[in-house]
N, C-alpha and C positions, 0 to 999 in steps of 0.2 A: 705340299703343305710345309710351312716353316716350323722350325724347332723353337717353340715357346711354350710356356706353362699352360696358357689357355688352350692351345691345340691338344696338349696332353690330356687335360681335363675333359675335353670334348671326346677324345678317343676312349678314355677310361670310363666315362659315364654313358657310352654308346650313343652320343649325339651325332657322331660321325661314323659312317660305316667303316669297318676295319679294312675293307677292300680298297677304300679311297684314301685311307689315312697313311701317315708316314710309317714306314716299316719299323723304325726304332720305337715309336710310341705303341705300336701294336705289340711288339715283342715285350716291352716293359709292362704293359697292361696285362698281358697273358701271364707273365711271370708273377705278378702281384696276385692275380686271381688264383693261380695254381698254388702259390705259397699259402694263401689263406685256407684253401681246401685241404692242403697237406697238413697244416697245423691242426685242424679239426680231426682229420683221420689219425694223426699221430697221437693226439690226446686220447682218443677213443682206444687206440691200440695199447697205449701205455697204461691206461686205467684198467683195462681188462687183464693185461699181463701182471700188473702189480697186485690185483686182487687175487689172482691164482697163486702167486708166490707168497703173499703175506696176508692170508685171510684174517687171522686173529689179531695181528699187530695193526692192521689197517683199521679195524673196528675201534681199537683203542685211540688211534690218532685222529681219524676223520669221522668216526661215527658211521652212520648209514648214509653215505653220499649217493644220491640218485644219479646213475650214469646216463639216464635218459636225457639229462640236461645237455650232455655233449651231443647226443643224437638230435635233439631239438635245435641246438645251435647249428649243426651241420645242415639240417634240412631247411632251416630258415635262411642260411647263407645261399643254399642252392636255389631256393624259391626266389630270393631277391635277385640273384644272378640271372635266373630264367626270365623273370618279369622284365628286367632291364634289357635283355636281348629281345624279348618279344615286343616291347614297346617301341623298339627301333623299327621294326618291320611292320 
C-alpha cells in the first residue's frame, strides 16, 4: 500500500484491515487512538486528584462539576471505537 493521505484515512477509519495496511499508517493510527484514550483517563485522574486536594476551593471556582461527563465521554469514545472495529468484520 502506498503512502498517501487517502490510504491513511482508510486505515484510520477501519476501511482497510490493519493486517493488510502499511505498517506506518497502522502505527500512526494506534498512537492517535491510544492518545485520545489517554487524554480521557488523564482528565478523569486529574479531576479526582484535584477534588481530593482542594475540596473547598474547587467549589468556589467551578461549582458542582459533574465528573460523570468525563466518564460518559470515555465510554462514548470506546463505543465508537468498538463499533468502528466491529463494522469492519
